[in-house]
N, C-alpha and C positions, 0 to 999 in steps of 0.2 A: 292305844287310841281305839275307842269303841266305834262301832259302825256309824252312829249318829254324829259323833264328833268329827269323824272323817267326812261324812256327808256335809256337815256345816262348813268345813274347810273347802271342800269341793265347790259348794254353792257360792261361797264368798269369793273364791278365785274366778269362777265363771262370771259372777256379777261385776267384778272389777274389770275383767276383759271386755265385757259388754259395754260398760260405762266409758272405758277408754276409747273404744271404737265409736260409740255414739258421739263422743266429743269431736271426733274427726269428720263425722258425716253431717253434722248439723252446723250451719254457719254460726260464727261467734257474734256476740252482741256489739262488737265494734264496727260491724257492717251496717249500712243504711238499708232499711229503717231499723235502728237498733232496738226499738221497743218490741218489734215482732220477734226478733231472735232471742231477746231476753225472755219474752213470754214463753216461747217454745221451750227454751232450755230450763226455765223455772220449773215447769211441770215434768219435763223429761228427766231432770236430775233431782227430783224431790224425794227420791228413795223408792222403796218398793222391792218386791222379791225378784223382779225380772223373770217371772215364771215362764213366760212364753219364749223368750230367747234361750233361756236355760233348757227348756224342754227340747227345742230344736237342736241345740248343741249336744245335749246328752243323747239324742237320737242319732246324730251324726257319729258320735263316739261309739254307740252300740253297734253300728254297722261298720266300724273300722275306718271311717272317713276322716278327712282333714278338718279338725275343729277350728283351728286358727283361720283357715281359708273361708270357713263358713260364717265367721263372725259378722260381716256386713249383712249377709242374708238374714241371720238371726235378729240383728238389730232392727230390721224393718218391722218386725212383729211388735217391738216395744214402741216404735213410732206410732203404729196404728192403735195400739192399746192406749197410749197416752193421749192421742187425739180424742179417742172415745171418752176417756175420763174427763177431759176438759169440757167437752160438749155435754156429757151427762150431768155435770155439776151446775150447768147454767140455770138461771131462774126459770126459763121456759121448759126445762126438763125436770131434774130432781131438786134444783134450788138448794144446793149444799154450799156451806161456807167453809168447810174444813175437809181436807184431803191429806192423808198421811201426816197428820199433826200440824199442817200448815194451812194458811188461808188458801182457798181455791183460786184458780187462775183469774176468773172474772172479778173476784174481790180485789185482787191486787192490780190488775191491768185494765179492768173494765170489760163489759160484755163484748164490744165490737172487736177489740184486739184478741180476746180469748177465742172468739169464733174463728178469726183469721189464723190464729196460731194453730188451732186444731186442723183447719183446712191445710195449712202449710205442712204440718207433720204427716198428714194423710198422703199428700202428693209427694213429699220428700221420700217416703218409703218406696214409691214406684220409680222415682228418679234413681234411687240407689240401685234397685234391681235392673233398671234399664241401662245403666252405665257400667255395670260390673263386667269384667272380662269373663266371658262364658265359653271361651274356646273349648270345643270338645264336649260340651254339655249343653248345647243350645236348646235341645228338645226339653231337657229337664228344667232349664231355667224358664222356658216358656210356660211349662206346667206350674212352676212355682209362682209365677206372676198370676196365673189363673187361680191358684189356690188362695192366694192372699186377697185377691179381688173378690172372689166368691165369699170367703169367710167374713170379710169386713163390709160387704155391700147389702143389696136389697133382698138377697136370699140368705143372709147370714146375720151378722151383728146388728145391722140397722133394722132388719125385720124383727128381731128379738126386742129391741128397744121400743119400737112402735107398739108391739103387742103388749109389752109391759105397761106402757103409758095408757093404752086403751083399757087396761084392766085395773087401773087405780080406782079405789073406792068400791070395788066389788071383789068377791072371792072367785078366782079363776077355777075352772074345773081341772081335772087331772090332765086332760089332753092339752089344754091351753098352757098349763104350768110347764109341762114337758117341752112344749114348743118354745116358750120364753127362755127356759134355762139352756136348751140345746142351741139356741141361736144367739142370745145376748152374750152369754159367757162361753158356752161350749164350742161354738164355731171357731173362734180364734185359737183356743187351746188345741183343738183337733188339727187345725191348720198348722200350728207350730210343729207338731210331731210329724205330720205328713210332709211339710216342707223340708224338715231335717232328713226325712227318709228319702225324698226325691233327690235332694242335693247329694246324698251319699250313695245313690244308685241302688236303692232297695229293690228286691224282687217283688213280684206281685203278691206272693204269699206273705212276705215280711211287711209290705205296705198295708195289707189287710189286717194283719195282727196288730200292728202299731196303731192303726186307725181305731180298732176296737178298744185298745188300751186307752187312747186319748179320749175317746167318747166317754168311757167310764170315769176316768179321773176328772174330766171336765165337769160332768154332772155332780160328782162327789164334791168337787171344789166349791161349786155354787151352793149346794145344800149346806156345806159347812159354813159358808158365808151367812146363809139364812139363820143357821143355829146361833152363830156368834152375834148376829144382830139382836138376838134375844138375851143371850147369857154371857156375852163377851165383855171385856174390859175396855172402855173407851180410850183410856190412856195408852194401853198396850196396843190397841188396834190402830190408833192414830186417826180415828174418826168417831163420830157420835154413834152410839148404839140406839136401837129403837127407831131408827129412821124409816124402816119398812112399815112399821105400824103407824108412824106419824103420817106417812104418805098414803096409808091404806093400801099398801102393795100386797099382792098375793105372793106368798112364799111357801116353800115345802113345809115349814113349821106351821103356818096358819092353816094349811090344807090337811096335813097329816099328824101334826103334833111332834113334840121333841123326841119321844122314844122311837117312833116309827122313822123319823128322819135320821136319827143316829144309826138305826139298824140298816137303813138303805145305804148310808155311807159305807158301812162295813161290807155290805154285799157288793156294791159297785167296786170297791177297792179289791176285794177278792177276785172279781171277774177281770179286773185290769191285770192283776198278777198272772192269772191263768192265760190270758191272751198272749203274753210274752213268751210262753213256753214253746219249745220245739220248733222254732223258726230260725235257728242259727244266729241268735243275737247275743252280744256281750252286754246283757241287760241289767246288770247289778244296780247301776245308778238309776235306771228308770224304775226298778222295783223300789228302791229307797225313796225316790221322789214321790211315788204314789203314796207311800206311808207318811212321809213328811207333810204332804198336803192336807191330810185328814187328821193330823195330830196337832192341829193349831188350837190348843186349849178348848177342845170340844167337851 
């Protein structure tokens, strides 16, 4: 079995564990009001790479922590991510009709329910963190709550989304582009790794190295998305390509061109690998994930 096949098996197993745990954490549609829970679960179980929980769990593993025990914590990242996708797709935001090859939430359930389903997933994440047994790790759990709130709120993902919207129809400069990517996408990816590290009791040096790793792969991941929006296959991606140009959005490709964007992805990935060295981590999976993220048909 080669390394990538082995990684694919690893990722598939982690995704299955995440989805099983999510199924226990989000109310079933047989509860009242059923349409709310149906809407939440529709988007939550619509597929996807489960990148954020996978990164959190792989980080826990790299530090020798208990991956099974960390599953509920990792799942909160997917709840936050899914809420953001539901809201991003709304007519008032990106106005997308397709997500992961399926009609978007508001197309199926209407705008009002889609908004409320996103709100419910956001708050469900913090309910999960607030009700977990944190005996013996209270301080770390409090820091985890802070990490998730910061990454998903007004100085993180929401800030990035607003900056992105403000720059529709014009080409953002390099500084603004870096802000958008670091906040809209990068903040939650960085939080995933940091949350996994905090859960597993990382040292300050390990946390710093893992943060650098996460920041680099988070930016590389977004640049790859920008590239794929230009050269990707819509059927394979499960969403329309050319959406950024259609919305006149600023991207790394529109600012720097394809060749420079690809070179930046390679540089960032090399820096992510370098950050993991010499801090006492069992980091093979994190190294593999960094390469996997940037080899998505670029």
